[in-house]
KOLSEVEX-726971 format. One record per residue (C-alpha): residue number from 1; residue in three letters; x, z, y. Coordinates in steps of 0.02 Angstrom, whole numbers. Layout:
BEGIN
k NUM	r ALA	c1 X	c3 Z	c2 Y
...
//
This chain:
BEGIN
k 1	r MET	c1 -721	c3 3229	c2 -718
k 2	r ASN	c1 -755	c3 3164	c2 -890
k 3	r SER	c1 -688	c3 3011	c2 -988
k 4	r ARG	c1 -809	c3 2901	c2 -938
k 5	r SER	c1 -797	c3 2920	c2 -759
k 6	r PHE	c1 -594	c3 2896	c2 -752
k 7	r SER	c1 -639	c3 2760	c2 -831
k 8	r PHE	c1 -740	c3 2670	c2 -743
k 9	r LEU	c1 -631	c3 2723	c2 -591
k 10	r VAL	c1 -478	c3 2648	c2 -693
k 11	r LEU	c1 -591	c3 2478	c2 -734
k 12	r SER	c1 -634	c3 2465	c2 -569
k 13	r ALA	c1 -460	c3 2483	c2 -471
k 14	r VAL	c1 -403	c3 2340	c2 -589
k 15	r LEU	c1 -527	c3 2248	c2 -538
k 16	r MET	c1 -485	c3 2256	c2 -351
k 17	r LEU	c1 -316	c3 2261	c2 -379
k 18	r SER	c1 -340	c3 2092	c2 -451
k 19	r ALA	c1 -460	c3 2019	c2 -325
k 20	r ILE	c1 -323	c3 2091	c2 -188
k 21	r SER	c1 -181	c3 1993	c2 -288
k 22	r LEU	c1 -279	c3 1836	c2 -326
k 23	r ALA	c1 -302	c3 1825	c2 -122
k 24	r ALA	c1 -160	c3 1839	c2 -86
k 25	r THR	c1 -117	c3 1684	c2 -226
k 26	r TYR	c1 -109	c3 1590	c2 -60
k 27	r GLY	c1 -95	c3 1630	c2 143
k 28	r GLY	c1 -238	c3 1673	c2 197
k 29	r GLY	c1 -430	c3 1600	c2 191
k 30	r SER	c1 -564	c3 1603	c2 78
k 31	r GLY	c1 -558	c3 1410	c2 25
k 32	r THR	c1 -733	c3 1387	c2 109
k 33	r ALA	c1 -716	c3 1211	c2 221
k 34	r GLU	c1 -749	c3 1344	c2 397
k 35	r ASP	c1 -635	c3 1459	c2 321
k 36	r PRO	c1 -486	c3 1362	c2 203
k 37	r TYR	c1 -357	c3 1431	c2 97
k 38	r GLN	c1 -210	c3 1432	c2 219
k 39	r ILE	c1 -49	c3 1343	c2 118
k 40	r TRP	c1 118	c3 1408	c2 197
k 41	r THR	c1 265	c3 1395	c2 59
k 42	r PRO	c1 311	c3 1309	c2 -76
k 43	r ASP	c1 256	c3 1459	c2 -190
k 44	r GLN	c1 81	c3 1454	c2 -127
k 45	r MET	c1 70	c3 1261	c2 -148
k 46	r ASN	c1 113	c3 1286	c2 -338
k 47	r SER	c1 -1	c3 1414	c2 -369
k 48	r ILE	c1 -151	c3 1266	c2 -334
k 49	r GLY	c1 -110	c3 1218	c2 -517
k 50	r ILE	c1 -124	c3 1364	c2 -581
k 51	r ASN	c1 -305	c3 1452	c2 -537
k 52	r SER	c1 -397	c3 1303	c2 -592
k 53	r GLY	c1 -551	c3 1364	c2 -525
k 54	r ASP	c1 -501	c3 1337	c2 -353
k 55	r TRP	c1 -492	c3 1146	c2 -372
k 56	r SER	c1 -655	c3 1117	c2 -309
k 57	r SER	c1 -600	c3 1219	c2 -141
k 58	r CYS	c1 -545	c3 1180	c2 27
k 59	r PHE	c1 -351	c3 1219	c2 70
k 60	r LYS	c1 -251	c3 1179	c2 214
k 61	r LEU	c1 -58	c3 1164	c2 220
k 62	r MET	c1 1	c3 1253	c2 388
k 63	r ASP	c1 186	c3 1178	c2 402
k 64	r ASP	c1 308	c3 1094	c2 321
k 65	r ILE	c1 354	c3 1141	c2 118
k 66	r ASP	c1 518	c3 1116	c2 29
k 67	r MET	c1 462	c3 1086	c2 -138
k 68	r SER	c1 659	c3 1069	c2 -191
k 69	r ALA	c1 655	c3 1232	c2 -296
k 70	r TYR	c1 540	c3 1188	c2 -443
k 71	r THR	c1 604	c3 1040	c2 -568
k 72	r GLY	c1 603	c3 981	c2 -727
k 73	r THR	c1 394	c3 1010	c2 -766
k 74	r GLN	c1 421	c3 1170	c2 -663
k 75	r TYR	c1 280	c3 1094	c2 -517
k 76	r LYS	c1 101	c3 1143	c2 -586
k 77	r ILE	c1 25	c3 976	c2 -558
k 78	r ILE	c1 -145	c3 984	c2 -475
k 79	r GLY	c1 -277	c3 935	c2 -625
k 80	r THR	c1 -465	c3 870	c2 -578
k 81	r PHE	c1 -460	c3 905	c2 -412
k 82	r ARG	c1 -642	c3 914	c2 -317
k 83	r GLY	c1 -635	c3 989	c2 -140
k 84	r THR	c1 -518	c3 957	c2 32
k 85	r PHE	c1 -356	c3 955	c2 70
k 86	r ASP	c1 -322	c3 924	c2 229
k 87	r GLY	c1 -132	c3 884	c2 263
k 88	r ASN	c1 -147	c3 954	c2 440
k 89	r HIS	c1 -3	c3 821	c2 498
k 90	r HIS	c1 132	c3 921	c2 408
k 91	r VAL	c1 245	c3 846	c2 282
k 92	r ILE	c1 286	c3 894	c2 87
k 93	r ARG	c1 460	c3 873	c2 34
k 94	r ASN	c1 580	c3 864	c2 -106
k 95	r LEU	c1 441	c3 861	c2 -237
k 96	r THR	c1 520	c3 845	c2 -397
k 97	r TYR	c1 422	c3 798	c2 -595
k 98	r SER	c1 515	c3 768	c2 -739
k 99	r SER	c1 492	c3 712	c2 -906
k 100	r THR	c1 489	c3 616	c2 -1059
k 101	r THR	c1 346	c3 721	c2 -1128
k 102	r ALA	c1 183	c3 592	c2 -1125
k 103	r ILE	c1 68	c3 638	c2 -1015
k 104	r THR	c1 -70	c3 572	c2 -919
k 105	r ASN	c1 -83	c3 591	c2 -766
k 106	r ILE	c1 58	c3 639	c2 -617
k 107	r GLY	c1 50	c3 656	c2 -449
k 108	r LEU	c1 32	c3 787	c2 -324
k 109	r PHE	c1 -133	c3 766	c2 -394
k 110	r GLY	c1 -154	c3 741	c2 -575
k 111	r ILE	c1 -358	c3 682	c2 -543
k 112	r ALA	c1 -418	c3 675	c2 -365
k 113	r ASN	c1 -603	c3 671	c2 -412
k 114	r GLY	c1 -708	c3 654	c2 -258
k 115	r ALA	c1 -604	c3 736	c2 -151
k 116	r THR	c1 -536	c3 717	c2 25
k 117	r ILE	c1 -367	c3 716	c2 68
k 118	r VAL	c1 -302	c3 686	c2 248
k 119	r ASN	c1 -173	c3 681	c2 357
k 120	r LEU	c1 -60	c3 729	c2 225
k 121	r GLY	c1 144	c3 685	c2 203
k 122	r LEU	c1 236	c3 668	c2 47
k 123	r GLU	c1 416	c3 634	c2 80
k 124	r ASN	c1 580	c3 602	c2 -63
k 125	r ILE	c1 462	c3 630	c2 -198
k 126	r ASN	c1 564	c3 591	c2 -358
k 127	r PHE	c1 450	c3 560	c2 -529
k 128	r SER	c1 526	c3 506	c2 -685
k 129	r VAL	c1 399	c3 515	c2 -828
k 130	r ALA	c1 319	c3 441	c2 -963
k 131	r ALA	c1 138	c3 441	c2 -880
k 132	r GLN	c1 -42	c3 332	c2 -904
k 133	r TYR	c1 -55	c3 337	c2 -721
k 134	r VAL	c1 38	c3 410	c2 -588
k 135	r GLY	c1 54	c3 415	c2 -400
k 136	r GLY	c1 154	c3 497	c2 -266
k 137	r LEU	c1 -11	c3 563	c2 -208
k 138	r ALA	c1 -105	c3 563	c2 -353
k 139	r GLY	c1 -124	c3 487	c2 -527
k 140	r GLN	c1 -305	c3 453	c2 -509
k 141	r LEU	c1 -415	c3 445	c2 -362
k 142	r MET	c1 -593	c3 416	c2 -415
k 143	r SER	c1 -722	c3 401	c2 -273
k 144	r CYS	c1 -599	c3 500	c2 -153
k 145	r THR	c1 -562	c3 477	c2 41
k 146	r VAL	c1 -402	c3 458	c2 81
k 147	r THR	c1 -357	c3 429	c2 267
k 148	r ASN	c1 -199	c3 440	c2 343
k 149	r CYS	c1 -64	c3 514	c2 212
k 150	r PHE	c1 101	c3 441	c2 171
k 151	r THR	c1 212	c3 431	c2 37
k 152	r SER	c1 374	c3 424	c2 10
k 153	r GLY	c1 553	c3 428	c2 -126
k 154	r ALA	c1 570	c3 355	c2 -305
k 155	r ILE	c1 454	c3 349	c2 -464
k 156	r THR	c1 494	c3 272	c2 -619
k 157	r ASN	c1 331	c3 269	c2 -752
k 158	r SER	c1 408	c3 203	c2 -933
k 159	r ASN	c1 286	c3 250	c2 -1060
k 160	r THR	c1 214	c3 163	c2 -1225
k 161	r LYS	c1 33	c3 162	c2 -1172
k 162	r GLU	c1 -42	c3 58	c2 -1042
k 163	r LEU	c1 -5	c3 114	c2 -871
k 164	r CYS	c1 -31	c3 148	c2 -691
k 165	r VAL	c1 53	c3 174	c2 -554
k 166	r GLY	c1 92	c3 163	c2 -370
k 167	r GLY	c1 177	c3 229	c2 -222
k 168	r LEU	c1 12	c3 325	c2 -170
k 169	r ALA	c1 -106	c3 316	c2 -324
k 170	r GLY	c1 -87	c3 258	c2 -502
k 171	r TYR	c1 -274	c3 234	c2 -515
k 172	r GLN	c1 -407	c3 190	c2 -380
k 173	r HIS	c1 -577	c3 194	c2 -443
k 174	r ASN	c1 -698	c3 174	c2 -294
k 175	r GLY	c1 -695	c3 267	c2 -115
k 176	r THR	c1 -573	c3 226	c2 31
k 177	r ILE	c1 -377	c3 233	c2 57
k 178	r THR	c1 -379	c3 230	c2 252
k 179	r SER	c1 -229	c3 223	c2 353
k 180	r CYS	c1 -104	c3 262	c2 226
k 181	r HIS	c1 75	c3 186	c2 186
k 182	r SER	c1 211	c3 195	c2 49
k 183	r ALA	c1 389	c3 186	c2 43
k 184	r GLY	c1 543	c3 183	c2 -73
k 185	r THR	c1 537	c3 99	c2 -243
k 186	r VAL	c1 398	c3 109	c2 -380
k 187	r VAL	c1 451	c3 46	c2 -581
k 188	r GLY	c1 338	c3 41	c2 -735
k 189	r THR	c1 395	c3 -4	c2 -880
k 190	r MET	c1 327	c3 -38	c2 -1054
k 191	r PRO	c1 481	c3 -25	c2 -1176
k 192	r SER	c1 484	c3 -72	c2 -1334
k 193	r SER	c1 402	c3 -264	c2 -1397
k 194	r SER	c1 318	c3 -163	c2 -1560
k 195	r TYR	c1 199	c3 -80	c2 -1409
k 196	r SER	c1 60	c3 -233	c2 -1341
k 197	r TRP	c1 16	c3 -139	c2 -1171
k 198	r ASN	c1 10	c3 -206	c2 -991
k 199	r VAL	c1 103	c3 -130	c2 -831
k 200	r TYR	c1 15	c3 -122	c2 -663
k 201	r ALA	c1 122	c3 -69	c2 -528
k 202	r GLY	c1 85	c3 -110	c2 -335
k 203	r GLY	c1 180	c3 -16	c2 -177
k 204	r LEU	c1 30	c3 79	c2 -129
k 205	r VAL	c1 -91	c3 47	c2 -288
k 206	r GLY	c1 -51	c3 23	c2 -463
k 207	r GLN	c1 -227	c3 -33	c2 -509
k 208	r GLN	c1 -384	c3 -55	c2 -414
k 209	r TYR	c1 -557	c3 -25	c2 -483
k 210	r ILE	c1 -675	c3 -26	c2 -380
k 211	r GLY	c1 -622	c3 25	c2 -190
k 212	r ILE	c1 -588	c3 -10	c2 -1
k 213	r ILE	c1 -415	c3 -23	c2 38
k 214	r THR	c1 -389	c3 -38	c2 256
k 215	r HIS	c1 -256	c3 -25	c2 380
k 216	r CYS	c1 -143	c3 6	c2 260
k 217	r LEU	c1 42	c3 -35	c2 251
k 218	r SER	c1 190	c3 -19	c2 110
k 219	r SER	c1 371	c3 -44	c2 118
k 220	r ALA	c1 409	c3 -2	c2 -57
k 221	r ASP	c1 514	c3 -90	c2 -173
k 222	r VAL	c1 408	c3 -126	c2 -352
k 223	r THR	c1 469	c3 -195	c2 -498
k 224	r ALA	c1 345	c3 -206	c2 -692
k 225	r THR	c1 419	c3 -244	c2 -845
k 226	r SER	c1 302	c3 -249	c2 -1002
k 227	r THR	c1 398	c3 -297	c2 -1145
k 228	r GLY	c1 270	c3 -345	c2 -1289
k 229	r ASN	c1 136	c3 -377	c2 -1161
k 230	r ASP	c1 73	c3 -414	c2 -991
k 231	r ALA	c1 151	c3 -362	c2 -830
k 232	r TYR	c1 53	c3 -347	c2 -648
k 233	r ALA	c1 175	c3 -302	c2 -490
k 234	r GLY	c1 101	c3 -348	c2 -303
k 235	r GLY	c1 175	c3 -248	c2 -145
k 236	r LEU	c1 31	c3 -178	c2 -94
k 237	r VAL	c1 -75	c3 -185	c2 -277
k 238	r GLY	c1 -27	c3 -232	c2 -441
k 239	r TYR	c1 -202	c3 -263	c2 -498
k 240	r GLN	c1 -379	c3 -268	c2 -466
k 241	r PRO	c1 -497	c3 -343	c2 -622
k 242	r GLY	c1 -635	c3 -432	c2 -553
k 243	r ASN	c1 -756	c3 -297	c2 -464
k 244	r ILE	c1 -792	c3 -235	c2 -279
k 245	r CYS	c1 -613	c3 -220	c2 -213
k 246	r ASN	c1 -570	c3 -238	c2 -44
k 247	r ILE	c1 -435	c3 -250	c2 91
k 248	r SER	c1 -414	c3 -273	c2 244
k 249	r ASN	c1 -276	c3 -265	c2 382
k 250	r SER	c1 -157	c3 -207	c2 280
k 251	r GLY	c1 9	c3 -271	c2 236
k 252	r SER	c1 184	c3 -249	c2 125
k 253	r THR	c1 371	c3 -274	c2 164
k 254	r GLY	c1 432	c3 -250	c2 -10
k 255	r GLY	c1 517	c3 -332	c2 -132
k 256	r VAL	c1 401	c3 -345	c2 -285
k 257	r ASN	c1 449	c3 -403	c2 -454
k 258	r ALA	c1 370	c3 -428	c2 -626
k 259	r VAL	c1 507	c3 -469	c2 -722
k 260	r ASN	c1 559	c3 -464	c2 -928
k 261	r SER	c1 379	c3 -474	c2 -1006
k 262	r TYR	c1 269	c3 -574	c2 -1094
k 263	r ARG	c1 188	c3 -639	c2 -955
k 264	r SER	c1 211	c3 -604	c2 -774
k 265	r TYR	c1 120	c3 -597	c2 -620
k 266	r ALA	c1 178	c3 -544	c2 -463
k 267	r GLY	c1 140	c3 -546	c2 -277
k 268	r GLY	c1 188	c3 -480	c2 -109
k 269	r LEU	c1 31	c3 -425	c2 -71
k 270	r ILE	c1 -78	c3 -415	c2 -271
k 271	r GLY	c1 -15	c3 -468	c2 -419
k 272	r TYR	c1 -171	c3 -508	c2 -494
k 273	r ARG	c1 -326	c3 -539	c2 -429
k 274	r VAL	c1 -510	c3 -577	c2 -525
k 275	r SER	c1 -649	c3 -481	c2 -392
k 276	r SER	c1 -808	c3 -499	c2 -374
k 277	r SER	c1 -915	c3 -616	c2 -224
k 278	r ASN	c1 -928	c3 -496	c2 -103
k 279	r SER	c1 -772	c3 -430	c2 -95
k 280	r LEU	c1 -631	c3 -463	c2 24
k 281	r THR	c1 -447	c3 -500	c2 85
k 282	r ASN	c1 -453	c3 -510	c2 259
k 283	r GLN	c1 -298	c3 -513	c2 404
k 284	r CYS	c1 -169	c3 -452	c2 274
k 285	r PHE	c1 6	c3 -505	c2 259
k 286	r SER	c1 155	c3 -489	c2 152
k 287	r THR	c1 334	c3 -537	c2 195
k 288	r GLY	c1 436	c3 -476	c2 34
k 289	r SER	c1 521	c3 -576	c2 -102
k 290	r VAL	c1 434	c3 -619	c2 -254
k 291	r THR	c1 496	c3 -628	c2 -425
k 292	r ALA	c1 415	c3 -641	c2 -613
k 293	r SER	c1 477	c3 -704	c2 -768
k 294	r THR	c1 465	c3 -724	c2 -927
k 295	r THR	c1 520	c3 -686	c2 -1100
k 296	r SER	c1 444	c3 -848	c2 -1164
k 297	r ARG	c1 254	c3 -854	c2 -1092
k 298	r HIS	c1 199	c3 -900	c2 -936
k 299	r ALA	c1 228	c3 -813	c2 -757
k 300	r TYR	c1 136	c3 -843	c2 -587
k 301	r ALA	c1 226	c3 -813	c2 -422
k 302	r GLY	c1 136	c3 -817	c2 -264
k 303	r GLY	c1 191	c3 -767	c2 -99
k 304	r LEU	c1 29	c3 -661	c2 -94
k 305	r ILE	c1 -58	c3 -651	c2 -243
k 306	r GLY	c1 17	c3 -716	c2 -400
k 307	r TYR	c1 -152	c3 -740	c2 -495
k 308	r LEU	c1 -300	c3 -780	c2 -405
k 309	r GLU	c1 -456	c3 -802	c2 -441
k 310	r ALA	c1 -581	c3 -724	c2 -255
k 311	r PRO	c1 -564	c3 -737	c2 -65
k 312	r ILE	c1 -429	c3 -732	c2 57
k 313	r THR	c1 -474	c3 -761	c2 245
k 314	r ASP	c1 -344	c3 -740	c2 382
k 315	r CYS	c1 -178	c3 -692	c2 305
k 316	r PHE	c1 -23	c3 -741	c2 291
k 317	r CYS	c1 150	c3 -718	c2 198
k 318	r THR	c1 323	c3 -768	c2 239
k 319	r GLY	c1 451	c3 -683	c2 82
k 320	r SER	c1 566	c3 -799	c2 -53
k 321	r VAL	c1 440	c3 -836	c2 -219
k 322	r THR	c1 574	c3 -860	c2 -346
k 323	r CYS	c1 484	c3 -896	c2 -549
k 324	r SER	c1 529	c3 -914	c2 -698
k 325	r GLY	c1 489	c3 -939	c2 -901
k 326	r LYS	c1 406	c3 -1073	c2 -1014
k 327	r ILE	c1 281	c3 -1112	c2 -892
k 328	r THR	c1 281	c3 -1073	c2 -725
k 329	r TYR	c1 174	c3 -1052	c2 -580
k 330	r THR	c1 242	c3 -1053	c2 -416
k 331	r GLY	c1 161	c3 -1051	c2 -247
k 332	r GLY	c1 183	c3 -1004	c2 -70
k 333	r LEU	c1 11	c3 -927	c2 -46
k 334	r ALA	c1 -51	c3 -906	c2 -245
k 335	r GLY	c1 63	c3 -948	c2 -399
k 336	r TYR	c1 -120	c3 -991	c2 -467
k 337	r ALA	c1 -288	c3 -997	c2 -383
k 338	r THR	c1 -449	c3 -1042	c2 -484
k 339	r TYR	c1 -612	c3 -1024	c2 -421
k 340	r ALA	c1 -545	c3 -940	c2 -253
k 341	r SER	c1 -554	c3 -985	c2 -84
k 342	r LEU	c1 -424	c3 -979	c2 76
k 343	r ILE	c1 -486	c3 -989	c2 246
k 344	r ARG	c1 -370	c3 -1005	c2 391
k 345	r CYS	c1 -210	c3 -955	c2 291
k 346	r TYR	c1 -30	c3 -987	c2 279
k 347	r SER	c1 143	c3 -963	c2 198
k 348	r THR	c1 335	c3 -1005	c2 258
k 349	r GLY	c1 447	c3 -939	c2 128
k 350	r LEU	c1 569	c3 -1027	c2 -5
k 351	r MET	c1 513	c3 -1093	c2 -175
k 352	r THR	c1 594	c3 -1087	c2 -331
k 353	r ALA	c1 540	c3 -1131	c2 -511
k 354	r ASN	c1 635	c3 -1152	c2 -660
k 355	r ALA	c1 556	c3 -1180	c2 -814
k 356	r THR	c1 578	c3 -1235	c2 -1007
k 357	r ASN	c1 432	c3 -1332	c2 -1009
k 358	r THR	c1 324	c3 -1356	c2 -888
k 359	r ALA	c1 341	c3 -1304	c2 -683
k 360	r TYR	c1 178	c3 -1308	c2 -561
k 361	r THR	c1 273	c3 -1283	c2 -399
k 362	r GLY	c1 173	c3 -1296	c2 -224
k 363	r GLY	c1 191	c3 -1244	c2 -46
k 364	r SER	c1 37	c3 -1161	c2 -50
k 365	r ILE	c1 -23	c3 -1167	c2 -233
k 366	r GLY	c1 66	c3 -1186	c2 -383
k 367	r TYR	c1 -98	c3 -1225	c2 -488
k 368	r ARG	c1 -235	c3 -1248	c2 -388
k 369	r ASN	c1 -408	c3 -1244	c2 -520
k 370	r SER	c1 -584	c3 -1270	c2 -412
k 371	r THR	c1 -521	c3 -1190	c2 -273
k 372	r ASN	c1 -594	c3 -1222	c2 -64
k 373	r ALA	c1 -448	c3 -1216	c2 49
k 374	r SER	c1 -509	c3 -1233	c2 235
k 375	r LYS	c1 -378	c3 -1215	c2 401
k 376	r CYS	c1 -232	c3 -1151	c2 296
k 377	r PHE	c1 -40	c3 -1207	c2 305
k 378	r TRP	c1 123	c3 -1212	c2 259
k 379	r ASP	c1 298	c3 -1201	c2 297
k 380	r THR	c1 381	c3 -1396	c2 214
k 381	r VAL	c1 555	c3 -1335	c2 286
k 382	r THR	c1 583	c3 -1178	c2 249
k 383	r SER	c1 470	c3 -1187	c2 80
k 384	r GLY	c1 586	c3 -1351	c2 38
k 385	r LEU	c1 439	c3 -1421	c2 -44
k 386	r SER	c1 313	c3 -1565	c2 48
k 387	r ASN	c1 195	c3 -1563	c2 -94
k 388	r GLU	c1 22	c3 -1434	c2 -50
k 389	r SER	c1 30	c3 -1378	c2 -235
k 390	r GLY	c1 94	c3 -1415	c2 -434
k 391	r HIS	c1 -67	c3 -1456	c2 -501
k 392	r ALA	c1 -243	c3 -1475	c2 -391
k 393	r ASP	c1 -388	c3 -1542	c2 -455
k 394	r TYR	c1 -490	c3 -1489	c2 -275
k 395	r THR	c1 -371	c3 -1546	c2 -139
k 396	r GLY	c1 -363	c3 -1550	c2 54
k 397	r GLY	c1 -388	c3 -1422	c2 180
k 398	r ILE	c1 -188	c3 -1368	c2 188
k 399	r TYR	c1 -101	c3 -1428	c2 265
k 400	r GLY	c1 104	c3 -1482	c2 287
k 401	r GLU	c1 212	c3 -1469	c2 470
k 402	r SER	c1 373	c3 -1433	c2 519
k 403	r THR	c1 440	c3 -1251	c2 558
k 404	r THR	c1 428	c3 -1311	c2 743
k 405	r GLN	c1 231	c3 -1381	c2 705
k 406	r MET	c1 215	c3 -1207	c2 641
k 407	r LYS	c1 268	c3 -1109	c2 804
k 408	r THR	c1 162	c3 -1181	c2 908
k 409	r GLU	c1 1	c3 -1119	c2 948
k 410	r ILE	c1 -86	c3 -1316	c2 960
k 411	r THR	c1 -59	c3 -1323	c2 769
k 412	r PHE	c1 -177	c3 -1193	c2 742
k 413	r THR	c1 -322	c3 -1175	c2 876
k 414	r ASP	c1 -357	c3 -1375	c2 831
k 415	r MET	c1 -404	c3 -1323	c2 691
k 416	r LEU	c1 -496	c3 -1170	c2 747
k 417	r TRP	c1 -400	c3 -1021	c2 732
k 418	r ASP	c1 -447	c3 -870	c2 835
k 419	r PHE	c1 -296	c3 -815	c2 974
k 420	r VAL	c1 -442	c3 -712	c2 1059
k 421	r ASP	c1 -468	c3 -561	c2 922
k 422	r THR	c1 -358	c3 -612	c2 779
k 423	r TRP	c1 -233	c3 -696	c2 798
k 424	r ALA	c1 -78	c3 -700	c2 907
k 425	r ILE	c1 75	c3 -807	c2 931
k 426	r CYS	c1 256	c3 -804	c2 1045
k 427	r GLU	c1 278	c3 -998	c2 1059
k 428	r LYS	c1 408	c3 -1091	c2 990
k 429	r THR	c1 481	c3 -925	c2 948
k 430	r ASN	c1 362	c3 -832	c2 787
k 431	r TYR	c1 237	c3 -884	c2 671
k 432	r PRO	c1 67	c3 -822	c2 705
k 433	r ARG	c1 38	c3 -647	c2 690
k 434	r LEU	c1 -114	c3 -537	c2 705
k 435	r GLN	c1 -159	c3 -453	c2 829
k 436	r TRP	c1 -177	c3 -301	c2 738
k 437	r GLN	c1 -7	c3 -273	c2 702
k 438	r ILE	c1 59	c3 -283	c2 856
k 439	r PRO	c1 131	c3 -141	c2 926
k 440	r ALA	c1 51	c3 -94	c2 1100
k 441	r VAL	c1 200	c3 -110	c2 1192
k 442	r ASP	c1 217	c3 -257	c2 1163
k 443	r TRP	c1 185	c3 -332	c2 1321
k 444	r LEU	c1 257	c3 -484	c2 1338
k 445	r CYS	c1 251	c3 -576	c2 1167
k 446	r PRO	c1 212	c3 -537	c2 992
k 447	r ASP	c1 430	c3 -518	c2 935
k 448	r GLY	c1 452	c3 -320	c2 935
k 449	r VAL	c1 452	c3 -199	c2 1039
k 450	r ASN	c1 633	c3 -263	c2 1112
k 451	r MET	c1 711	c3 -251	c2 1292
k 452	r GLU	c1 601	c3 -414	c2 1363
k 453	r ASP	c1 461	c3 -240	c2 1360
k 454	r PHE	c1 579	c3 -100	c2 1419
k 455	r ASP	c1 625	c3 -250	c2 1577
k 456	r TYR	c1 416	c3 -282	c2 1597
k 457	r LEU	c1 407	c3 -65	c2 1585
k 458	r VAL	c1 530	c3 -95	c2 1727
k 459	r GLU	c1 476	c3 -193	c2 1852
k 460	r ARG	c1 314	c3 -94	c2 1869
k 461	r TRP	c1 382	c3 82	c2 1849
k 462	r LEU	c1 294	c3 235	c2 1978
k 463	r ARG	c1 149	c3 95	c2 2032
k 464	r ASN	c1 22	c3 191	c2 2103
k 465	r ASP	c1 -103	c3 37	c2 2095
k 466	r CYS	c1 -140	c3 18	c2 1946
k 467	r SER	c1 -342	c3 -25	c2 1926
k 468	r VAL	c1 -467	c3 -140	c2 1833
k 469	r LEU	c1 -418	c3 -262	c2 1978
k 470	r ASN	c1 -242	c3 -306	c2 1904
k 471	r ASP	c1 -290	c3 -235	c2 1703
k 472	r TYR	c1 -195	c3 -74	c2 1758
k 473	r CYS	c1 -39	c3 -147	c2 1805
k 474	r ASN	c1 -40	c3 -306	c2 1663
k 475	r GLY	c1 -77	c3 -156	c2 1523
k 476	r VAL	c1 50	c3 -49	c2 1558
k 477	r ASP	c1 -33	c3 83	c2 1625
k 478	r MET	c1 -110	c3 125	c2 1439
k 479	r ASN	c1 -177	c3 293	c2 1488
k 480	r TYR	c1 -276	c3 203	c2 1636
k 481	r SER	c1 -225	c3 340	c2 1754
k 482	r GLY	c1 -180	c3 226	c2 1884
k 483	r SER	c1 -7	c3 239	c2 1896
k 484	r VAL	c1 147	c3 201	c2 1769
k 485	r ASP	c1 249	c3 361	c2 1751
k 486	r ILE	c1 358	c3 480	c2 1595
k 487	r THR	c1 154	c3 464	c2 1505
k 488	r GLU	c1 190	c3 281	c2 1491
k 489	r PHE	c1 371	c3 306	c2 1442
k 490	r ALA	c1 361	c3 423	c2 1299
k 491	r LEU	c1 247	c3 285	c2 1234
k 492	r PHE	c1 357	c3 155	c2 1230
k 493	r ALA	c1 485	c3 258	c2 1160
k 494	r GLN	c1 370	c3 298	c2 1021
k 495	r HIS	c1 368	c3 139	c2 969
k 496	r TRP	c1 534	c3 53	c2 977
k 497	r LEU	c1 607	c3 -91	c2 895
k 498	r GLU	c1 418	c3 -96	c2 804
k 499	r GLY	c1 381	c3 -254	c2 755
k 500	r ILE	c1 548	c3 -314	c2 756
//
């Protein structure tokens, strides 16, 4: 064998071994939609960030994996991901990334662009970073489809440039986020007054520039601080700057704080919402406490939205609202509303304002400017306020009622609220709730799944005469099998104490 033939054989062997090694990076598959790369182990998950040539491929998570072995910056963030990642209903646990070095994008994915991410859980994440865009799932979501994903854990971002931080994503531009939820803590901080940059922090998304969010929830506690400029904090979304941003059938329950900033905007659902006329916020709620404070300027705090310049319909909020600063805008629904519209919304939270100059405080809207309202309410007892607005050039359409009246259906049906498809109420017990919130096994009254519902199930236990004639045993035969059996009990157990 001559030297040229030998060299060719050696080169062929090296190339073959390299191909085998690359294929073995993952647990199987070829990266196509029909045969996605399989991820079974933490090492295989970490390998995706190393192999940028695979960032347009398809992946499938095959098991729950624990990433706790990777500390500091050892996890290799997946760069601009354009492929498909199917979590396959599995969970990635204990993902950590910690660094004081400035970086642009932090998340399981740094940027996802035109990607599809589905059925994925991220549990007990811990990010402590200095970045412009940070999210548990992705720093930025650009024209992505994200469905049935969740994150939980702690995200802390302190940066000297404008920053966007969210439990799921720091920034969304186009695309959809559907049936996702987040929990834990989200903190965004601009630490020095010498930097004139804004902070956008949200329980789910820090800044939504354009996009759709539907059937999503966040229980994350959110804090935003910008010592030198503006801080925006929202229970679901921190900031919507004026494009087509649609949020529907979504809610937040965490505490929201925009504090110690030049100007602060805090809302139980959205911190700052300025969107085009064909945007919507529909059938949404917030229940967490809201706080906005400034060192020397304006503070805006609303139970639902801090600063509002857009339409909202069929929404409610119940959290307390506290606002302090030189000039304060404090309201049950919105701290400041201008060229906005509110239809069939209500608030119940306690209002507290502390201004060194001027306080605009209202049971429903702190400062109402050129804003139409129709069929809205606030609770005059729990809010501590008998006035609808602290200032209003437009009046009417918002009514103050006692707690008793606010828990009475006729108060709302007299104003043509829809208690067939949109709202439900447990008469004299609870305020109205959105029907999509109510657990499937909350049969008796929308007050949460409790012993009353269990008794209701027991009364119909083992009945085998369920049919359309008796509404399938008054709704208990949930799979329409004709009988009430262990299937219904298992479904009931899955929802126990939901909605309480």
